[in-house]
Backbone as JSON Lines, residues from 0, in Angstrom:
{"i":0,"aa":"M","n":[22.48,0.59,-16.59],"ca":[21.31,0.45,-17.44],"c":[21.06,1.77,-18.17]}
{"i":1,"aa":"A","n":[20.93,1.7,-19.46],"ca":[20.71,2.9,-20.27],"c":[19.25,3.32,-20.22]}
{"i":2,"aa":"T","n":[19.03,4.62,-20.05],"ca":[17.69,5.17,-20.08],"c":[17.65,6.37,-21.01]}
{"i":3,"aa":"A","n":[16.5,6.58,-21.6],"ca":[16.27,7.75,-22.43],"c":[15.25,8.62,-21.71]}
{"i":4,"aa":"T","n":[15.55,9.9,-21.59],"ca":[14.63,10.86,-21.01],"c":[14.03,11.67,-22.15]}
{"i":5,"aa":"V","n":[12.72,11.55,-22.31],"ca":[11.99,12.23,-23.38],"c":[11.21,13.37,-22.73]}
{"i":6,"aa":"E","n":[11.69,14.6,-22.94],"ca":[11.0,15.79,-22.43],"c":[10.0,16.22,-23.5]}
{"i":7,"aa":"T","n":[8.72,16.28,-23.14],"ca":[7.69,16.67,-24.1],"c":[6.94,17.9,-23.57]}
{"i":8,"aa":"S","n":[6.13,18.47,-24.43],"ca":[5.3,19.6,-24.03],"c":[4.2,19.17,-23.07]}
{"i":9,"aa":"H","n":[4.06,17.87,-22.84],"ca":[3.03,17.35,-21.93],"c":[3.63,16.68,-20.7]}
{"i":10,"aa":"G","n":[4.96,16.69,-20.55],"ca":[5.62,16.07,-19.41],"c":[6.77,15.18,-19.86]}
{"i":11,"aa":"T","n":[7.36,14.47,-18.91],"ca":[8.56,13.67,-19.16],"c":[8.23,12.18,-19.16]}
{"i":12,"aa":"I","n":[8.8,11.48,-20.14],"ca":[8.7,10.02,-20.23],"c":[10.12,9.47,-20.13]}
{"i":13,"aa":"T","n":[10.34,8.54,-19.22],"ca":[11.63,7.89,-19.09],"c":[11.51,6.47,-19.64]}
{"i":14,"aa":"I","n":[12.43,6.14,-20.54],"ca":[12.41,4.84,-21.21],"c":[13.63,4.03,-20.79]}
{"i":15,"aa":"R","n":[13.4,2.81,-20.34],"ca":[14.48,1.86,-20.07],"c":[14.8,1.18,-21.4]}
{"i":16,"aa":"L","n":[16.03,1.39,-21.88],"ca":[16.42,0.8,-23.16],"c":[16.83,-0.65,-22.96]}
{"i":17,"aa":"L","n":[16.66,-1.47,-23.99],"ca":[16.9,-2.92,-23.9],"c":[17.95,-3.36,-24.92]}
{"i":18,"aa":"P","n":[19.22,-3.01,-24.69],"ca":[20.27,-3.37,-25.65],"c":[20.52,-4.87,-25.74]}
{"i":19,"aa":"D","n":[20.09,-5.63,-24.75],"ca":[20.29,-7.08,-24.79],"c":[19.42,-7.74,-25.86]}
{"i":20,"aa":"I","n":[18.29,-7.12,-26.21],"ca":[17.42,-7.73,-27.23],"c":[17.44,-6.99,-28.57]}
{"i":21,"aa":"A","n":[17.9,-5.73,-28.56],"ca":[17.94,-4.95,-29.81],"c":[19.16,-4.01,-29.78]}
{"i":22,"aa":"P","n":[20.37,-4.56,-29.79],"ca":[21.56,-3.74,-29.6],"c":[21.78,-2.66,-30.66]}
{"i":23,"aa":"E","n":[21.56,-2.99,-31.92],"ca":[21.8,-1.99,-32.98],"c":[20.72,-0.92,-32.97]}
{"i":24,"aa":"T","n":[19.51,-1.3,-32.66],"ca":[18.41,-0.34,-32.58],"c":[18.64,0.63,-31.43]}
{"i":25,"aa":"V","n":[19.05,0.12,-30.28],"ca":[19.35,0.98,-29.14],"c":[20.51,1.91,-29.48]}
{"i":26,"aa":"R","n":[21.54,1.38,-30.1],"ca":[22.69,2.21,-30.49],"c":[22.26,3.32,-31.44]}
{"i":27,"aa":"N","n":[21.43,3.0,-32.42],"ca":[20.93,3.99,-33.38],"c":[20.1,5.06,-32.67]}
{"i":28,"aa":"F","n":[19.15,4.64,-31.84],"ca":[18.27,5.57,-31.13],"c":[19.09,6.49,-30.23]}
{"i":29,"aa":"A","n":[20.01,5.91,-29.47],"ca":[20.84,6.71,-28.56],"c":[21.71,7.7,-29.33]}
{"i":30,"aa":"G","n":[22.27,7.27,-30.43],"ca":[23.1,8.15,-31.25],"c":[22.3,9.33,-31.78]}
{"i":31,"aa":"L","n":[21.12,9.06,-32.3],"ca":[20.26,10.14,-32.8],"c":[19.84,11.07,-31.66]}
{"i":32,"aa":"A","n":[19.46,10.49,-30.54],"ca":[19.01,11.28,-29.39],"c":[20.12,12.22,-28.92]}
{"i":33,"aa":"N","n":[21.3,11.7,-28.78],"ca":[22.39,12.5,-28.23],"c":[22.97,13.49,-29.23]}
{"i":34,"aa":"K","n":[22.55,13.39,-30.5],"ca":[22.9,14.41,-31.51],"c":[21.77,15.42,-31.67]}
{"i":35,"aa":"A","n":[20.78,15.35,-30.78],"ca":[19.62,16.26,-30.79],"c":[18.73,16.08,-32.01]}
{"i":36,"aa":"F","n":[18.78,14.92,-32.65],"ca":[17.96,14.65,-33.83],"c":[16.47,14.8,-33.53]}
{"i":37,"aa":"Y","n":[16.04,14.34,-32.36],"ca":[14.62,14.33,-32.02],"c":[14.12,15.67,-31.49]}
{"i":38,"aa":"D","n":[15.04,16.55,-31.1],"ca":[14.65,17.81,-30.47],"c":[13.78,18.65,-31.41]}
{"i":39,"aa":"G","n":[12.63,19.06,-30.92],"ca":[11.73,19.9,-31.68],"c":[10.76,19.17,-32.59]}
{"i":40,"aa":"T","n":[10.85,17.83,-32.63],"ca":[9.9,17.07,-33.46],"c":[8.6,16.86,-32.68]}
{"i":41,"aa":"L","n":[7.62,16.34,-33.35],"ca":[6.3,16.12,-32.74],"c":[5.95,14.64,-32.65]}
{"i":42,"aa":"F","n":[5.1,14.3,-31.69],"ca":[4.38,13.04,-31.79],"c":[3.3,13.35,-32.82]}
{"i":43,"aa":"H","n":[3.45,12.79,-34.0],"ca":[2.62,13.17,-35.14],"c":[1.46,12.21,-35.41]}
{"i":44,"aa":"R","n":[1.43,11.1,-34.7],"ca":[0.37,10.11,-34.93],"c":[-0.06,9.58,-33.57]}
{"i":45,"aa":"V","n":[-1.35,9.7,-33.28],"ca":[-1.9,9.2,-32.01],"c":[-3.16,8.39,-32.31]}
{"i":46,"aa":"I","n":[-3.19,7.18,-31.81],"ca":[-4.35,6.32,-32.03],"c":[-4.78,5.78,-30.67]}
{"i":47,"aa":"P","n":[-5.88,6.32,-30.13],"ca":[-6.36,5.85,-28.83],"c":[-6.55,4.33,-28.82]}
{"i":48,"aa":"G","n":[-6.17,3.72,-27.7],"ca":[-6.26,2.28,-27.58],"c":[-5.16,1.55,-28.32]}
{"i":49,"aa":"F","n":[-4.13,2.28,-28.78],"ca":[-3.05,1.65,-29.53],"c":[-1.69,2.26,-29.21]}
{"i":50,"aa":"M","n":[-1.37,3.48,-29.75],"ca":[-0.02,4.0,-29.58],"c":[0.1,5.47,-29.95]}
{"i":51,"aa":"I","n":[1.29,6.04,-29.58],"ca":[1.7,7.37,-30.04],"c":[3.01,7.19,-30.81]}
{"i":52,"aa":"Q","n":[3.17,7.95,-31.9],"ca":[4.36,7.81,-32.76],"c":[5.03,9.15,-32.95]}
{"i":53,"aa":"G","n":[6.35,9.15,-32.91],"ca":[7.14,10.36,-33.13],"c":[8.46,10.03,-33.79]}
{"i":54,"aa":"G","n":[9.33,11.03,-33.86],"ca":[10.67,10.82,-34.4],"c":[10.86,11.19,-35.85]}
{"i":55,"aa":"D","n":[9.88,11.87,-36.45],"ca":[9.98,12.28,-37.85],"c":[10.49,13.72,-37.93]}
{"i":56,"aa":"P","n":[11.67,13.94,-38.53],"ca":[12.2,15.3,-38.63],"c":[11.32,16.23,-39.47]}
{"i":57,"aa":"N","n":[10.47,15.69,-40.33],"ca":[9.56,16.52,-41.14],"c":[8.57,17.29,-40.27]}
{"i":58,"aa":"T","n":[8.35,16.84,-39.04],"ca":[7.34,17.49,-38.19],"c":[7.85,18.78,-37.58]}
{"i":59,"aa":"R","n":[9.14,19.08,-37.72],"ca":[9.66,20.35,-37.19],"c":[9.08,21.53,-37.95]}
{"i":60,"aa":"S","n":[9.03,21.42,-39.28],"ca":[8.52,22.54,-40.07],"c":[7.91,22.09,-41.39]}
{"i":61,"aa":"G","n":[7.91,20.81,-41.63],"ca":[7.41,20.3,-42.9],"c":[5.9,20.38,-43.03]}
{"i":62,"aa":"E","n":[5.45,20.32,-44.24],"ca":[4.02,20.29,-44.53],"c":[3.41,19.06,-43.86]}
{"i":63,"aa":"R","n":[2.26,19.23,-43.25],"ca":[1.59,18.15,-42.51],"c":[1.45,16.88,-43.34]}
{"i":64,"aa":"S","n":[1.27,17.03,-44.65],"ca":[1.1,15.85,-45.51],"c":[2.37,15.0,-45.59]}
{"i":65,"aa":"T","n":[3.53,15.55,-45.19],"ca":[4.78,14.79,-45.21],"c":[5.08,14.1,-43.88]}
{"i":66,"aa":"W","n":[4.28,14.41,-42.86],"ca":[4.52,13.81,-41.55],"c":[4.38,12.29,-41.65]}
{"i":67,"aa":"G","n":[5.32,11.59,-41.06],"ca":[5.32,10.14,-41.08],"c":[6.19,9.57,-42.18]}
{"i":68,"aa":"T","n":[6.77,10.45,-43.01],"ca":[7.6,9.97,-44.12],"c":[9.08,10.27,-43.93]}
{"i":69,"aa":"G","n":[9.44,11.03,-42.9],"ca":[10.83,11.45,-42.72],"c":[11.65,10.49,-41.9]}
{"i":70,"aa":"G","n":[12.97,10.64,-42.01],"ca":[13.89,9.81,-41.25],"c":[15.28,10.39,-41.3]}
{"i":71,"aa":"P","n":[16.25,9.6,-40.87],"ca":[17.63,10.09,-40.8],"c":[18.4,9.97,-42.11]}
{"i":72,"aa":"G","n":[17.79,9.41,-43.15],"ca":[18.48,9.25,-44.42],"c":[19.08,7.87,-44.6]}
{"i":73,"aa":"Y","n":[18.77,6.96,-43.7],"ca":[19.23,5.57,-43.79],"c":[18.24,4.69,-43.05]}
{"i":74,"aa":"S","n":[18.37,3.39,-43.24],"ca":[17.51,2.42,-42.55],"c":[18.37,1.47,-41.74]}
{"i":75,"aa":"I","n":[17.77,0.86,-40.74],"ca":[18.48,-0.14,-39.93],"c":[17.76,-1.48,-40.06]}
{"i":76,"aa":"K","n":[18.51,-2.53,-39.8],"ca":[17.98,-3.89,-39.9],"c":[17.08,-4.18,-38.7]}
{"i":77,"aa":"A","n":[15.99,-4.87,-38.96],"ca":[15.06,-5.25,-37.89],"c":[15.74,-6.2,-36.91]}
{"i":78,"aa":"E","n":[15.36,-6.09,-35.64],"ca":[15.86,-6.98,-34.59],"c":[14.65,-7.49,-33.8]}
{"i":79,"aa":"F","n":[13.97,-8.47,-34.37],"ca":[12.79,-9.02,-33.7],"c":[13.26,-9.89,-32.54]}
{"i":80,"aa":"G","n":[12.72,-9.61,-31.38],"ca":[13.14,-10.34,-30.19],"c":[11.96,-10.81,-29.37]}
{"i":81,"aa":"P","n":[12.23,-11.24,-28.15],"ca":[11.19,-11.82,-27.3],"c":[10.28,-10.81,-26.61]}
{"i":82,"aa":"K","n":[10.61,-9.53,-26.66],"ca":[9.82,-8.51,-25.97],"c":[8.44,-8.36,-26.61]}
{"i":83,"aa":"A","n":[7.41,-8.61,-25.83],"ca":[6.02,-8.48,-26.32],"c":[5.62,-7.02,-26.36]}
{"i":84,"aa":"H","n":[4.74,-6.7,-27.27],"ca":[4.24,-5.33,-27.42],"c":[3.07,-5.09,-26.45]}
{"i":85,"aa":"V","n":[3.43,-5.06,-25.16],"ca":[2.45,-4.77,-24.12],"c":[2.49,-3.27,-23.83]}
{"i":86,"aa":"R","n":[1.51,-2.8,-23.11],"ca":[1.44,-1.38,-22.73],"c":[2.8,-0.91,-22.21]}
{"i":87,"aa":"G","n":[3.29,0.2,-22.76],"ca":[4.57,0.77,-22.32],"c":[5.76,0.36,-23.16]}
{"i":88,"aa":"T","n":[5.59,-0.58,-24.07],"ca":[6.69,-0.99,-24.94],"c":[7.02,0.12,-25.93]}
{"i":89,"aa":"V","n":[8.31,0.32,-26.17],"ca":[8.78,1.3,-27.15],"c":[9.37,0.51,-28.31]}
{"i":90,"aa":"S","n":[8.94,0.83,-29.52],"ca":[9.3,0.05,-30.69],"c":[9.57,0.97,-31.87]}
{"i":91,"aa":"M","n":[10.26,0.46,-32.86],"ca":[10.57,1.24,-34.06],"c":[9.42,1.17,-35.06]}
{"i":92,"aa":"A","n":[9.08,2.33,-35.61],"ca":[8.1,2.4,-36.7],"c":[8.86,2.1,-37.99]}
{"i":93,"aa":"R","n":[8.13,1.64,-38.99],"ca":[8.76,1.31,-40.27],"c":[7.73,1.31,-41.38]}
{"i":94,"aa":"A","n":[8.21,1.21,-42.61],"ca":[7.33,1.05,-43.77],"c":[7.07,-0.46,-43.94]}
{"i":95,"aa":"A","n":[6.6,-0.87,-45.09],"ca":[6.27,-2.28,-45.33],"c":[7.48,-3.2,-45.17]}
{"i":96,"aa":"D","n":[8.66,-2.74,-45.58],"ca":[9.88,-3.53,-45.46],"c":[10.31,-3.58,-44.0]}
{"i":97,"aa":"P","n":[10.46,-4.77,-43.41],"ca":[10.87,-4.87,-42.01],"c":[12.19,-4.15,-41.71]}
{"i":98,"aa":"D","n":[13.05,-4.02,-42.71],"ca":[14.35,-3.37,-42.52],"c":[14.33,-1.9,-42.94]}
{"i":99,"aa":"S","n":[13.2,-1.23,-42.78],"ca":[13.07,0.16,-43.23],"c":[13.0,1.18,-42.09]}
{"i":100,"aa":"A","n":[13.18,0.75,-40.84],"ca":[13.15,1.7,-39.71],"c":[14.37,2.61,-39.77]}
{"i":101,"aa":"G","n":[14.21,3.82,-39.24],"ca":[15.32,4.77,-39.2],"c":[15.33,5.56,-37.92]}
{"i":102,"aa":"S","n":[14.35,6.45,-37.75],"ca":[14.29,7.28,-36.55],"c":[12.92,7.26,-35.87]}
{"i":103,"aa":"Q","n":[11.88,6.94,-36.6],"ca":[10.55,7.01,-36.0],"c":[10.31,5.83,-35.05]}
{"i":104,"aa":"F","n":[9.68,6.18,-33.93],"ca":[9.42,5.17,-32.9],"c":[8.01,5.37,-32.38]}
{"i":105,"aa":"F","n":[7.51,4.37,-31.68],"ca":[6.19,4.5,-31.07],"c":[6.18,3.88,-29.68]}
{"i":106,"aa":"I","n":[5.26,4.39,-28.87],"ca":[5.04,3.89,-27.52],"c":[3.64,3.28,-27.5]}
{"i":107,"aa":"V","n":[3.56,2.01,-27.16],"ca":[2.3,1.27,-27.11],"c":[1.53,1.68,-25.86]}
{"i":108,"aa":"T","n":[0.28,2.15,-26.03],"ca":[-0.53,2.56,-24.89],"c":[-1.54,1.5,-24.47]}
{"i":109,"aa":"S","n":[-1.71,0.48,-25.29],"ca":[-2.55,-0.68,-24.96],"c":[-1.88,-1.92,-25.55]}
{"i":110,"aa":"D","n":[-1.98,-3.03,-24.85],"ca":[-1.37,-4.27,-25.34],"c":[-1.7,-4.46,-26.82]}
{"i":111,"aa":"S","n":[-0.67,-4.74,-27.62],"ca":[-0.82,-4.88,-29.08],"c":[-0.01,-6.07,-29.56]}
{"i":112,"aa":"M","n":[-0.42,-7.25,-29.14],"ca":[0.33,-8.47,-29.42],"c":[0.46,-8.77,-30.91]}
{"i":113,"aa":"H","n":[-0.43,-8.22,-31.73],"ca":[-0.34,-8.46,-33.18],"c":[0.94,-7.87,-33.78]}
{"i":114,"aa":"L","n":[1.65,-7.02,-33.03],"ca":[2.9,-6.43,-33.52],"c":[4.12,-7.32,-33.22]}
{"i":115,"aa":"N","n":[3.95,-8.29,-32.33],"ca":[5.07,-9.15,-31.94],"c":[5.68,-9.84,-33.16]}
{"i":116,"aa":"G","n":[6.99,-9.82,-33.25],"ca":[7.7,-10.47,-34.35],"c":[7.64,-9.71,-35.66]}
{"i":117,"aa":"Q","n":[7.04,-8.51,-35.65],"ca":[6.94,-7.7,-36.86],"c":[7.59,-6.33,-36.71]}
{"i":118,"aa":"Y","n":[7.77,-5.88,-35.48],"ca":[8.38,-4.58,-35.19],"c":[9.44,-4.78,-34.12]}
{"i":119,"aa":"T","n":[10.48,-3.95,-34.18],"ca":[11.59,-4.07,-33.24],"c":[11.3,-3.32,-31.95]}
{"i":120,"aa":"A","n":[11.0,-4.07,-30.9],"ca":[10.83,-3.5,-29.56],"c":[12.23,-3.29,-28.98]}
{"i":121,"aa":"F","n":[12.49,-2.08,-28.47],"ca":[13.83,-1.8,-27.96],"c":[13.83,-1.08,-26.62]}
{"i":122,"aa":"G","n":[12.66,-0.9,-26.02],"ca":[12.59,-0.23,-24.72],"c":[11.23,-0.4,-24.08]}
{"i":123,"aa":"E","n":[11.15,0.1,-22.84],"ca":[9.88,0.08,-22.12],"c":[9.83,1.32,-21.23]}
{"i":124,"aa":"V","n":[8.65,1.88,-21.11],"ca":[8.48,3.08,-20.29],"c":[8.7,2.7,-18.83]}
{"i":125,"aa":"A","n":[9.66,3.4,-18.2],"ca":[9.96,3.2,-16.78],"c":[9.14,4.15,-15.92]}
{"i":126,"aa":"S","n":[8.89,5.35,-16.43],"ca":[8.03,6.32,-15.75],"c":[7.48,7.3,-16.78]}
{"i":127,"aa":"G","n":[6.34,7.87,-16.46],"ca":[5.73,8.84,-17.36],"c":[4.69,8.27,-18.29]}
{"i":128,"aa":"M","n":[4.2,7.07,-18.0],"ca":[3.17,6.5,-18.88],"c":[1.93,7.38,-18.91]}
{"i":129,"aa":"E","n":[1.69,8.13,-17.83],"ca":[0.55,9.05,-17.82],"c":[0.71,10.15,-18.86]}
{"i":130,"aa":"V","n":[1.95,10.48,-19.21],"ca":[2.2,11.47,-20.26],"c":[1.81,10.89,-21.62]}
{"i":131,"aa":"A","n":[2.22,9.65,-21.88],"ca":[1.83,8.99,-23.13],"c":[0.31,8.87,-23.22]}
{"i":132,"aa":"D","n":[-0.33,8.58,-22.08],"ca":[-1.8,8.48,-22.06],"c":[-2.45,9.83,-22.38]}
{"i":133,"aa":"R","n":[-1.86,10.9,-21.85],"ca":[-2.38,12.25,-22.14],"c":[-2.25,12.55,-23.64]}
{"i":134,"aa":"I","n":[-1.1,12.21,-24.21],"ca":[-0.86,12.48,-25.63],"c":[-1.78,11.64,-26.51]}
{"i":135,"aa":"V","n":[-1.95,10.36,-26.2],"ca":[-2.8,9.5,-27.04],"c":[-4.26,9.94,-27.0]}
{"i":136,"aa":"G","n":[-4.63,10.66,-25.94],"ca":[-6.01,11.12,-25.8],"c":[-6.3,12.46,-26.46]}
{"i":137,"aa":"L","n":[-5.3,13.07,-27.09],"ca":[-5.52,14.36,-27.75],"c":[-6.49,14.21,-28.92]}
{"i":138,"aa":"R","n":[-7.28,15.24,-29.15],"ca":[-8.14,15.24,-30.34],"c":[-7.26,15.16,-31.57]}
{"i":139,"aa":"R","n":[-7.74,14.49,-32.61],"ca":[-6.91,14.26,-33.79],"c":[-7.71,14.44,-35.06]}
{"i":140,"aa":"D","n":[-6.98,14.59,-36.16],"ca":[-7.64,14.73,-37.46],"c":[-7.84,13.36,-38.1]}
{"i":141,"aa":"A","n":[-8.3,13.34,-39.34],"ca":[-8.59,12.09,-40.04],"c":[-7.34,11.26,-40.31]}
{"i":142,"aa":"R","n":[-6.14,11.89,-40.25],"ca":[-4.88,11.16,-40.46],"c":[-4.23,10.76,-39.13]}
{"i":143,"aa":"D","n":[-4.97,10.89,-38.04],"ca":[-4.49,10.56,-36.68],"c":[-3.42,11.52,-36.18]}
{"i":144,"aa":"C","n":[-3.32,12.71,-36.78],"ca":[-2.4,13.75,-36.3],"c":[-3.1,14.51,-35.18]}
{"i":145,"aa":"P","n":[-2.43,14.69,-34.04],"ca":[-3.07,15.45,-32.96],"c":[-3.34,16.89,-33.39]}
{"i":146,"aa":"L","n":[-4.48,17.41,-32.98],"ca":[-4.84,18.79,-33.29],"c":[-4.14,19.76,-32.33]}
{"i":147,"aa":"E","n":[-3.77,19.26,-31.16],"ca":[-2.96,20.02,-30.2],"c":[-1.53,19.51,-30.3]}
{"i":148,"aa":"E","n":[-0.59,20.43,-30.28],"ca":[0.82,20.06,-30.43],"c":[1.3,19.16,-29.29]}
{"i":149,"aa":"A","n":[2.0,18.1,-29.64],"ca":[2.65,17.2,-28.69],"c":[4.12,17.17,-29.07]}
{"i":150,"aa":"R","n":[4.85,18.21,-28.66],"ca":[6.24,18.41,-29.09],"c":[7.22,17.65,-28.2]}
{"i":151,"aa":"I","n":[8.21,17.05,-28.85],"ca":[9.34,16.44,-28.16],"c":[10.38,17.55,-28.01]}
{"i":152,"aa":"K","n":[10.57,18.04,-26.8],"ca":[11.54,19.11,-26.56],"c":[12.96,18.56,-26.68]}
{"i":153,"aa":"S","n":[13.18,17.38,-26.12],"ca":[14.5,16.74,-26.21],"c":[14.4,15.28,-25.84]}
{"i":154,"aa":"V","n":[15.37,14.52,-26.34],"ca":[15.55,13.12,-25.94],"c":[17.04,12.98,-25.66]}
{"i":155,"aa":"R","n":[17.37,12.51,-24.46],"ca":[18.77,12.28,-24.09],"c":[18.9,10.9,-23.47]}
{"i":156,"aa":"V","n":[20.0,10.24,-23.81],"ca":[20.26,8.9,-23.31],"c":[21.45,8.95,-22.35]}
{"i":157,"aa":"A","n":[21.31,8.28,-21.23],"ca":[22.39,8.19,-20.24],"c":[22.54,6.73,-19.84]}
{"i":158,"aa":"G","n":[23.74,6.4,-19.4],"ca":[23.99,5.04,-18.92],"c":[24.57,4.26,-20.0]}
């Protein structure tokens, strides 16, 4: 079973990946993770009662106004499956086009069934949900950017 270990400035989150329901998304995420794509990026969007979002390379050094707009330079096709967006689900962030996901992902901190069938769920938190809860509770600005840094030190996939 493949797992992703997300080392953050607030602790470690372990994600059980679900290649049986989103094989291309898992392959993309694992490939980016193991190339150190996520290293040094931030969780740049936190919405209490909803989710935390990260995976934007612009957050390493880019102007705050560009956060949420970066990616790997390509998009992947959506893989809507049976996994519900319950607390702990890991899913791909995207623009209006369902096939616009690239590198940004989010962790659902409260059941969000309205996302089902609209976003590609590809994992679930196996341990460290308290870390996601700590991050989602950070004070934030009007754009939902945390005022305290929530840095992703590394993401590595094994299995």
